[in-house]
LUMTOR-50355 format. One record per residue (C-alpha): residue number from 1; residue in three letters; x, y, z. Coordinates in nm, 2 decimals. Example, Ala and Ser with C-alpha at 12.3 -4.5 7.8 and 13.67 -1.06 7.14 Angstrom:
REM residues 2
(site 1 'ALA' (1.23 -0.45 0.78)),
(site 2 'SER' (1.37 -0.11 0.71)),
***
This chain:
REM residues 271
(site 1 'MET' (-0.07 0.74 3.17)),
(site 2 'SER' (0.30 0.71 3.13)),
(site 3 'ALA' (0.48 0.37 3.07)),
(site 4 'LYS' (0.63 0.38 3.38)),
(site 5 'ASP' (0.19 0.27 3.51)),
(site 6 'PHE' (0.19 0.02 3.32)),
(site 7 'SER' (0.07 -0.24 3.46)),
(site 8 'PRO' (0.16 -0.60 3.44)),
(site 9 'LEU' (-0.10 -0.71 3.14)),
(site 10 'GLN' (-0.02 -0.41 2.96)),
(site 11 'LYS' (0.40 -0.46 2.97)),
(site 12 'ARG' (0.32 -0.74 2.84)),
(site 13 'LEU' (0.09 -0.70 2.62)),
(site 14 'HIS' (0.29 -0.36 2.43)),
(site 15 'GLU' (0.57 -0.68 2.45)),
(site 16 'ILE' (0.37 -0.91 2.28)),
(site 17 'ILE' (0.27 -0.62 1.98)),
(site 18 'TYR' (0.50 -0.39 1.94)),
(site 19 'GLU' (0.86 -0.58 2.01)),
(site 20 'SER' (0.93 -0.84 1.69)),
(site 21 'ASP' (1.26 -0.84 1.92)),
(site 22 'THR' (1.16 -1.14 2.13)),
(site 23 'ARG' (0.95 -1.49 2.07)),
(site 24 'ALA' (0.70 -1.34 2.10)),
(site 25 'GLY' (0.67 -1.04 1.96)),
(site 26 'LYS' (0.78 -1.19 1.68)),
(site 27 'ILE' (0.51 -1.49 1.62)),
(site 28 'PHE' (0.26 -1.25 1.64)),
(site 29 'ASP' (0.37 -1.03 1.41)),
(site 30 'LEU' (0.43 -1.28 1.15)),
(site 31 'ALA' (0.11 -1.44 1.18)),
(site 32 'LEU' (-0.06 -1.07 1.14)),
(site 33 'ILE' (0.18 -1.04 0.81)),
(site 34 'VAL' (-0.03 -1.42 0.77)),
(site 35 'CYS' (-0.33 -1.23 0.87)),
(site 36 'ILE' (-0.29 -0.91 0.66)),
(site 37 'LEU' (-0.23 -1.11 0.33)),
(site 38 'LEU' (-0.48 -1.32 0.32)),
(site 39 'SER' (-0.79 -1.08 0.40)),
(site 40 'ALA' (-0.60 -0.85 0.07)),
(site 41 'ALA' (-0.70 -1.24 -0.08)),
(site 42 'VAL' (-1.03 -1.27 0.07)),
(site 43 'ILE' (-1.11 -0.88 -0.04)),
(site 44 'MET' (-0.94 -0.96 -0.41)),
(site 45 'LEU' (-1.12 -1.24 -0.49)),
(site 46 'ASP' (-1.40 -1.07 -0.33)),
(site 47 'SER' (-1.42 -0.84 -0.65)),
(site 48 'VAL' (-1.41 -1.11 -0.94)),
(site 49 'LYS' (-1.73 -1.20 -1.03)),
(site 50 'SER' (-1.79 -1.59 -1.09)),
(site 51 'TYR' (-1.56 -1.65 -0.76)),
(site 52 'LYS' (-1.83 -1.47 -0.56)),
(site 53 'LEU' (-2.08 -1.58 -0.67)),
(site 54 'ALA' (-1.97 -1.98 -0.60)),
(site 55 'TRP' (-1.85 -1.80 -0.20)),
(site 56 'GLY' (-1.98 -1.52 -0.21)),
(site 57 'ASP' (-2.17 -1.56 0.21)),
(site 58 'GLU' (-1.73 -1.76 0.30)),
(site 59 'LEU' (-1.57 -1.44 0.10)),
(site 60 'PHE' (-1.84 -1.27 0.29)),
(site 61 'TYR' (-1.77 -1.46 0.65)),
(site 62 'ALA' (-1.41 -1.41 0.58)),
(site 63 'ASP' (-1.40 -1.08 0.55)),
(site 64 'TRP' (-1.59 -1.01 0.85)),
(site 65 'ILE' (-1.35 -1.19 1.13)),
(site 66 'PHE' (-1.10 -0.98 0.98)),
(site 67 'THR' (-1.20 -0.71 1.04)),
(site 68 'PHE' (-1.29 -0.82 1.39)),
(site 69 'LEU' (-0.89 -0.99 1.41)),
(site 70 'PHE' (-0.78 -0.58 1.32)),
(site 71 'THR' (-0.98 -0.40 1.50)),
(site 72 'ILE' (-0.94 -0.58 1.81)),
(site 73 'GLU' (-0.56 -0.54 1.75)),
(site 74 'TYR' (-0.64 -0.20 1.70)),
(site 75 'PHE' (-0.83 -0.11 2.05)),
(site 76 'LEU' (-0.47 -0.33 2.19)),
(site 77 'ARG' (-0.18 -0.14 2.04)),
(site 78 'ILE' (-0.43 0.21 2.17)),
(site 79 'TYR' (-0.47 0.02 2.51)),
(site 80 'CYS' (-0.15 -0.05 2.56)),
(site 81 'VAL' (0.06 0.22 2.46)),
(site 82 'GLY' (0.20 0.49 2.67)),
(site 83 'LYS' (0.04 0.80 2.45)),
(site 84 'ALA' (-0.19 0.70 2.27)),
(site 85 'LYS' (-0.20 0.95 1.99)),
(site 86 'GLY' (0.12 0.91 1.89)),
(site 87 'TYR' (0.00 0.53 1.80)),
(site 88 'ILE' (-0.28 0.68 1.64)),
(site 89 'PHE' (-0.17 0.94 1.44)),
(site 90 'SER' (0.15 0.81 1.30)),
(site 91 'PHE' (0.16 0.60 0.95)),
(site 92 'TYR' (0.10 0.29 1.07)),
(site 93 'GLY' (-0.15 0.44 1.31)),
(site 94 'LEU' (-0.35 0.56 0.98)),
(site 95 'VAL' (-0.34 0.29 0.78)),
(site 96 'ASP' (-0.40 0.06 1.05)),
(site 97 'LEU' (-0.79 0.25 1.11)),
(site 98 'PHE' (-0.81 0.34 0.79)),
(site 99 'SER' (-0.79 -0.12 0.72)),
(site 100 'ILE' (-1.08 -0.16 0.92)),
(site 101 'LEU' (-1.28 0.16 0.81)),
(site 102 'PRO' (-1.45 0.08 0.47)),
(site 103 'SER' (-1.59 -0.26 0.64)),
(site 104 'TYR' (-1.80 -0.09 0.91)),
(site 105 'LEU' (-1.88 0.18 0.57)),
(site 106 'SER' (-2.03 -0.13 0.36)),
(site 107 'LEU' (-2.30 -0.12 0.63)),
(site 108 'LEU' (-2.40 0.23 0.51)),
(site 109 'PHE' (-2.22 0.25 0.17)),
(site 110 'PRO' (-2.23 -0.08 -0.07)),
(site 111 'GLY' (-1.92 -0.12 -0.26)),
(site 112 'THR' (-1.66 0.07 0.05)),
(site 113 'GLN' (-1.56 -0.31 0.16)),
(site 114 'TYR' (-1.31 -0.34 -0.10)),
(site 115 'LEU' (-1.08 0.01 -0.03)),
(site 116 'ALA' (-1.03 -0.28 0.26)),
(site 117 'ILE' (-0.78 -0.38 0.02)),
(site 118 'LEU' (-0.51 -0.09 0.25)),
(site 119 'ARG' (-0.45 -0.33 0.51)),
(site 120 'ILE' (-0.16 -0.49 0.21)),
(site 121 'PHE' (0.01 -0.18 0.37)),
(site 122 'ARG' (0.03 -0.29 0.72)),
(site 123 'THR' (0.29 -0.58 0.57)),
(site 124 'LEU' (0.52 -0.24 0.59)),
(site 125 'ARG' (0.61 -0.40 0.98)),
(site 126 'ILE' (0.78 -0.70 0.77)),
(site 127 'PHE' (1.13 -0.53 0.75)),
(site 128 'ARG' (1.08 -0.45 1.14)),
(site 129 'ILE' (0.98 -0.85 1.14)),
(site 130 'LEU' (1.32 -0.95 0.99)),
(site 131 'LYS' (1.54 -0.70 1.11)),
(site 132 'LEU' (1.53 -0.54 0.81)),
(site 133 'ALA' (1.64 -0.14 0.97)),
(site 134 'GLN' (1.88 -0.08 0.73)),
(site 135 'TYR' (1.61 -0.08 0.46)),
(site 136 'MET' (1.37 0.14 0.69)),
(site 137 'ASP' (1.68 0.39 0.77)),
(site 138 'GLU' (1.64 0.46 0.31)),
(site 139 'ALA' (1.26 0.54 0.36)),
(site 140 'ASP' (1.35 0.81 0.54)),
(site 141 'LEU' (1.67 0.89 0.38)),
(site 142 'LEU' (1.39 0.87 0.05)),
(site 143 'ALA' (1.10 1.13 0.34)),
(site 144 'GLY' (1.40 1.26 0.42)),
(site 145 'ALA' (1.56 1.38 0.07)),
(site 146 'LEU' (1.12 1.46 -0.11)),
(site 147 'LYS' (1.10 1.69 0.22)),
(site 148 'ALA' (1.41 1.82 0.14)),
(site 149 'SER' (1.32 1.96 -0.22)),
(site 150 'ARG' (0.96 2.00 -0.25)),
(site 151 'LYS' (0.93 2.36 -0.24)),
(site 152 'ARG' (1.24 2.34 -0.58)),
(site 153 'ILE' (0.96 2.03 -0.69)),
(site 154 'ALA' (0.66 2.23 -0.63)),
(site 155 'VAL' (0.82 2.54 -0.82)),
(site 156 'PHE' (0.91 2.30 -1.08)),
(site 157 'ILE' (0.52 2.17 -1.19)),
(site 158 'PHE' (0.41 2.51 -1.17)),
(site 159 'GLY' (0.60 2.59 -1.46)),
(site 160 'VAL' (0.44 2.26 -1.66)),
(site 161 'LEU' (0.14 2.34 -1.54)),
(site 162 'LEU' (0.26 2.69 -1.73)),
(site 163 'ALA' (0.38 2.53 -2.01)),
(site 164 'VAL' (0.12 2.27 -2.05)),
(site 165 'VAL' (-0.20 2.60 -2.09)),
(site 166 'PHE' (0.04 2.72 -2.33)),
(site 167 'ILE' (0.11 2.41 -2.55)),
(site 168 'GLY' (-0.27 2.27 -2.54)),
(site 169 'SER' (-0.43 2.63 -2.65)),
(site 170 'ALA' (-0.13 2.69 -2.83)),
(site 171 'ILE' (-0.25 2.35 -3.08)),
(site 172 'TYR' (-0.64 2.44 -3.00)),
(site 173 'ILE' (-0.56 2.73 -3.25)),
(site 174 'ILE' (-0.30 2.54 -3.50)),
(site 175 'GLU' (-0.62 2.22 -3.53)),
(site 176 'GLY' (-0.88 2.37 -3.41)),
(site 177 'GLU' (-1.27 2.18 -3.32)),
(site 178 'GLU' (-1.29 2.02 -3.72)),
(site 179 'ASN' (-0.94 1.82 -3.64)),
(site 180 'GLY' (-1.04 1.65 -3.21)),
(site 181 'PHE' (-0.95 1.98 -3.09)),
(site 182 'THR' (-1.34 2.10 -2.93)),
(site 183 'SER' (-1.13 2.30 -2.64)),
(site 184 'ILE' (-0.85 2.37 -2.49)),
(site 185 'PRO' (-0.98 2.23 -2.23)),
(site 186 'LEU' (-0.91 1.91 -2.36)),
(site 187 'SER' (-0.67 2.07 -2.59)),
(site 188 'ILE' (-0.40 2.08 -2.25)),
(site 189 'TYR' (-0.51 1.73 -2.13)),
(site 190 'TRP' (-0.33 1.63 -2.48)),
(site 191 'ALA' (-0.03 1.86 -2.41)),
(site 192 'VAL' (-0.06 1.69 -2.06)),
(site 193 'VAL' (-0.05 1.27 -2.19)),
(site 194 'THR' (0.21 1.42 -2.47)),
(site 195 'LEU' (0.44 1.53 -2.21)),
(site 196 'THR' (0.43 1.28 -1.96)),
(site 197 'THR' (0.50 1.07 -2.34)),
(site 198 'VAL' (0.23 0.85 -2.24)),
(site 199 'GLY' (0.05 0.87 -2.64)),
(site 200 'TYR' (-0.28 0.71 -2.52)),
(site 201 'GLY' (-0.39 0.86 -2.84)),
(site 202 'ASP' (-0.72 0.90 -2.83)),
(site 203 'VAL' (-0.63 1.30 -2.95)),
(site 204 'SER' (-0.43 1.36 -3.24)),
(site 205 'PRO' (-0.28 1.60 -3.50)),
(site 206 'LYS' (-0.36 1.62 -3.83)),
(site 207 'THR' (-0.20 1.90 -3.95)),
(site 208 'PRO' (0.18 1.88 -4.06)),
(site 209 'LEU' (0.23 2.20 -3.80)),
(site 210 'GLY' (0.05 2.08 -3.52)),
(site 211 'GLN' (0.22 1.72 -3.55)),
(site 212 'ALA' (0.55 1.97 -3.55)),
(site 213 'LEU' (0.49 2.06 -3.22)),
(site 214 'SER' (0.42 1.74 -3.12)),
(site 215 'VAL' (0.78 1.58 -3.20)),
(site 216 'ILE' (0.94 1.90 -2.97)),
(site 217 'ILE' (0.74 1.85 -2.69)),
(site 218 'MET' (0.73 1.45 -2.65)),
(site 219 'ILE' (1.19 1.52 -2.67)),
(site 220 'MET' (1.08 1.82 -2.42)),
(site 221 'GLY' (0.87 1.52 -2.18)),
(site 222 'TYR' (1.17 1.29 -2.11)),
(site 223 'GLY' (1.39 1.56 -2.03)),
(site 224 'ILE' (1.10 1.76 -1.83)),
(site 225 'ILE' (1.04 1.39 -1.71)),
(site 226 'ALA' (1.47 1.35 -1.54)),
(site 227 'ILE' (1.41 1.70 -1.37)),
(site 228 'PRO' (1.24 1.60 -1.04)),
(site 229 'THR' (1.49 1.28 -0.99)),
(site 230 'GLY' (1.75 1.49 -1.02)),
(site 231 'ILE' (1.64 1.68 -0.76)),
(site 232 'VAL' (1.53 1.42 -0.50)),
(site 233 'THR' (1.82 1.28 -0.61)),
(site 234 'SER' (2.10 1.49 -0.49)),
(site 235 'GLU' (1.91 1.59 -0.17)),
(site 236 'ILE' (1.93 1.20 -0.16)),
(site 237 'ILE' (2.37 1.23 -0.19)),
(site 238 'SER' (2.42 1.51 0.02)),
(site 239 'GLY' (2.14 1.29 0.31)),
(site 240 'GLU' (2.36 1.12 0.58)),
(site 241 'GLY' (2.13 0.77 0.67)),
(site 242 'LYS' (2.23 0.68 1.08)),
(site 243 'PRO' (2.25 0.26 1.11)),
(site 244 'ILE' (1.89 0.28 1.29)),
(site 245 'SER' (1.71 -0.01 1.56)),
(site 246 'ASN' (1.37 -0.23 1.56)),
(site 247 'GLN' (1.23 -0.05 1.82)),
(site 248 'ALA' (1.01 0.10 1.92)),
(site 249 'CYS' (0.90 0.34 2.17)),
(site 250 'PRO' (0.63 0.27 2.49)),
(site 251 'GLU' (0.52 0.60 2.51)),
(site 252 'CYS' (0.45 0.71 2.14)),
(site 253 'SER' (0.45 0.36 2.00)),
(site 254 'LEU' (0.65 0.52 1.72)),
(site 255 'GLU' (1.00 0.34 1.58)),
(site 256 'GLY' (1.24 0.51 1.42)),
(site 257 'HIS' (1.53 0.55 1.62)),
(site 258 'ASP' (1.92 0.56 1.59)),
(site 259 'ALA' (2.08 0.12 1.73)),
(site 260 'ASP' (2.22 0.38 2.01)),
(site 261 'ALA' (1.98 0.59 2.16)),
(site 262 'ARG' (1.87 0.60 2.48)),
(site 263 'TYR' (1.49 0.83 2.46)),
(site 264 'CYS' (1.28 0.82 2.25)),
(site 265 'LYS' (1.36 1.14 1.96)),
(site 266 'HIS' (0.98 1.17 1.97)),
(site 267 'CYS' (0.88 1.19 2.28)),
(site 268 'GLY' (1.13 1.21 2.44)),
(site 269 'SER' (1.11 0.91 2.67)),
(site 270 'GLU' (1.31 0.67 2.82)),
(site 271 'LEU' (1.34 0.34 2.60)),
***
């Protein structure tokens, strides 16, 4: 269905649900944010044993009320957009779907309802609601930098994996089972923990040579952490951010268009 063939009801719903420039749209979005935050609070309180024992039934019913509301909203979003696939497979569409699925899955797999905490990601819409489009512009710039850097970062990570395998094997030979390094996989785990400067301390070298190797690895760790940061930063500097609007396409529901755009850059439909 094209946006031009929308019924008056669909047009009105699209204006309320997708457009935050109108008074009704802003009220809807703010109410949605409040419901999302309350829903997340219910999920977190339900995970606290004392609250669950005292208010278990109330928290259970509250969670299902929010689930039904979000389910209705999800299908209304599909109903009032021209190209449903554009919304369903978009970032927000997937977040909306995965925020309601855990509650239904909990009927078959108890405990999965806590995965509904994914609803908190829906509050990202607050940037659009408060007309903070420039922040979304910066987010797009960061995402573009990460995408442009993916090959160099992949090569870097592969090199690090080879390094930790070698280091883990070396420390296994140096320390041996008598010092807690009972296998090469465990030694590789130690190498990763040490190289990333986490240092859990559950396994540590006892010999002078092993401790000297640890010092070298920890110093290397600081340099290794800085490398991917530099790669992404160079892409961010070279990128050029353009001002964007918070208008949603009536066909595919996607946002992020240039402020002066007349057509959707995702599907080509008129804005």
